[in-house]
C-alpha positions in Angstrom: 0.0 0.0 0.0 1.2 3.5 -0.8 1.3 5.8 2.2 0.2 8.9 0.3 -2.9 7.2 -1.0 -4.1 6.2 2.5 -6.4 8.4 4.6 -5.5 9.5 8.1 -8.0 8.4 10.8 -6.1 9.5 13.9 -2.9 11.0 15.2 -1.1 9.8 18.3 -0.8 12.7 20.7 1.0 11.3 23.8 1.5 8.3 26.1 -1.2 7.5 28.6 -0.1 5.7 31.8 2.9 3.5 32.2 1.7 0.3 30.3 2.2 1.6 26.7 -1.3 3.1 26.0 -1.5 6.2 23.9 -4.0 9.1 23.4 -5.2 9.5 19.8 -6.9 12.5 18.3 -9.4 11.0 16.0 -9.8 12.3 12.4 -12.8 10.1 11.7 -16.5 10.2 12.3 -16.2 6.4 12.8 -13.7 6.4 15.6 -15.6 3.7 17.5 -15.0 1.3 14.6 -11.5 2.5 13.8 -10.1 2.2 17.3 -11.9 -0.9 18.6 -10.0 -4.0 19.7 -9.0 -6.1 16.7 -9.0 -3.2 14.2 -6.0 -3.1 12.0 -4.6 0.3 10.9 -1.4 1.4 9.1 1.4 3.5 10.5 4.8 4.4 9.0 7.8 2.4 10.2 11.2 2.9 8.6 9.5 5.1 6.0 7.1 2.3 4.9 3.5 1.6 5.8 3.1 -1.2 8.3 0.0 -2.8 9.9 -0.7 -2.2 13.5 -3.4 -4.0 15.6 -5.5 -2.3 18.3 -5.6 -4.4 21.4 -7.8 -2.1 23.6 -9.6 1.2 22.8 -11.9 3.5 24.7 -13.2 7.0 24.3 -11.7 9.5 26.7 -12.7 13.2 26.8 -13.3 13.5 23.0 -10.1 11.5 22.2 -9.3 7.8 22.3 -7.0 5.9 24.5 -5.7 2.8 22.7 -3.3 0.0 23.4 -1.3 -1.1 20.3 -0.1 -4.7 20.0 3.6 -4.9 20.9 3.7 -1.5 22.7 4.1 -2.3 26.4 5.8 0.6 28.1 5.6 4.4 28.5 9.0 4.7 26.8 7.8 2.8 23.7 4.6 4.9 23.7 6.6 8.1 23.9 8.4 7.3 20.6 5.0 7.2 18.8 4.1 10.8 19.5 2.9 12.5 16.3 2.5 9.1 14.5 -0.4 9.1 12.0 -2.8 6.1 11.9 -4.2 5.5 8.4 -6.5 3.2 6.4 -6.8 2.5 2.7 -9.3 4.7 0.8 -11.2 1.5 0.0 -11.9 0.9 3.7 -13.8 4.2 4.1 -17.4 4.2 5.0 -19.8 5.6 2.3 -21.1 9.0 3.2 -24.5 10.4 2.7 -25.3 13.5 0.6 -23.8 16.7 1.8 -21.1 14.9 3.9 -17.4 15.0 3.0 -14.2 13.5 4.2 -11.5 16.0 5.3 -9.0 14.7 2.8 -11.6 15.5 0.0 -11.8 19.2 1.2 -8.1 19.7 1.7 -6.6 21.7 -1.2 -10.0 23.1 -2.4 -9.8 26.6 -3.6 -12.2 28.8 -1.6 -13.8 31.8 -3.3 -16.7 34.1 -2.3 -19.9 34.4 -4.3 -18.5 37.7 -5.6 -15.4 35.9 -6.9 -12.9 37.0 -4.2 -10.1 34.4 -3.7 -9.9 33.5 0.0 -7.3 30.7 -0.2 -7.0 26.9 -0.1 -8.4 24.6 2.5 -5.5 23.3 4.6 -7.7 21.3 7.1 -10.9 21.2 9.2 -11.0 22.1 12.9 -13.5 20.5 15.2 -14.5 21.8 18.6 -17.7 23.1 19.9 -20.2 24.1 17.3 -19.8 23.8 13.6 -16.6 22.5 12.0 -14.3 25.3 10.7 -12.6 25.2 7.4 -9.0 26.3 7.9 -8.0 28.2 4.8 -4.5 29.3 4.1 -4.5 32.7 2.2 -2.0 34.0 -0.3 0.0 35.8 2.5 0.4 32.5 4.4 -2.2 33.5 7.1 -5.1 31.4 8.1 -8.8 32.2 7.8 -11.4 30.1 9.7 -14.8 29.8 8.1 -17.7 27.9 9.7 -18.7 25.0 7.5 -22.4 25.7 7.6 -25.0 25.6 4.9 -25.7 29.4 5.1 -22.1 30.2 4.4 -20.8 27.3 2.3 -23.0 27.6 -0.7 -21.3 25.2 -3.0 -18.8 22.4 -2.3 -17.5 20.9 -5.6 -15.0 18.2 -4.5 -14.2 16.9 -8.0 -13.2 20.4 -9.2 -11.6 21.2 -5.7 -13.7 24.4 -5.3 -15.8 25.8 -2.5 -18.0 28.9 -2.9 -18.8 30.8 0.3 -21.1 33.7 1.1 -19.7 35.0 4.4 -21.4 37.7 6.4 -19.7 41.1 6.2 -16.5 41.1 8.2 -16.3 37.3 8.8 -13.1 36.8 6.8 -11.4 39.8 8.3 -12.3 38.9 11.9 -11.4 35.2 11.5 -8.0 35.8 9.9 -4.9 34.8 11.8 -1.6 36.3 10.7 1.2 33.8 9.7 
């Protein structure tokens, strides 16, 4: 399997406890399936994708605590910090209408209904409320735009283009300098 053709479903944040468990920030709406005992994911070892089996998994404060087969100490878990956990694109669950995978949105050009170039989607942030499109502008700054129907008017994934109709001042107030 080619690493670049796989989809990230989680990222290891830090060790949890002394027995090798790790905390994972999920990047999947199907985290319960992705991080359940017996699930097999891919991670990068020595520059190549390698399978990894989940031994235990439980939700913990919006993240997941998992135990990975073969990782038995806090020191081993510490070396996994920042490691991405991925699956093949074929293993993705089908989505309903109006739903998108983050990797589908990344790289989309974002323009306003009046034609103003806002930038390209670099990611999606989740927290309280609606997801936020993180858009990198031409100056290298970041603009956060709520991904709600009233603002995101058209999402054209095949053509990598999103048309937004933001309220006056939204882009300026949600712009972070680089």
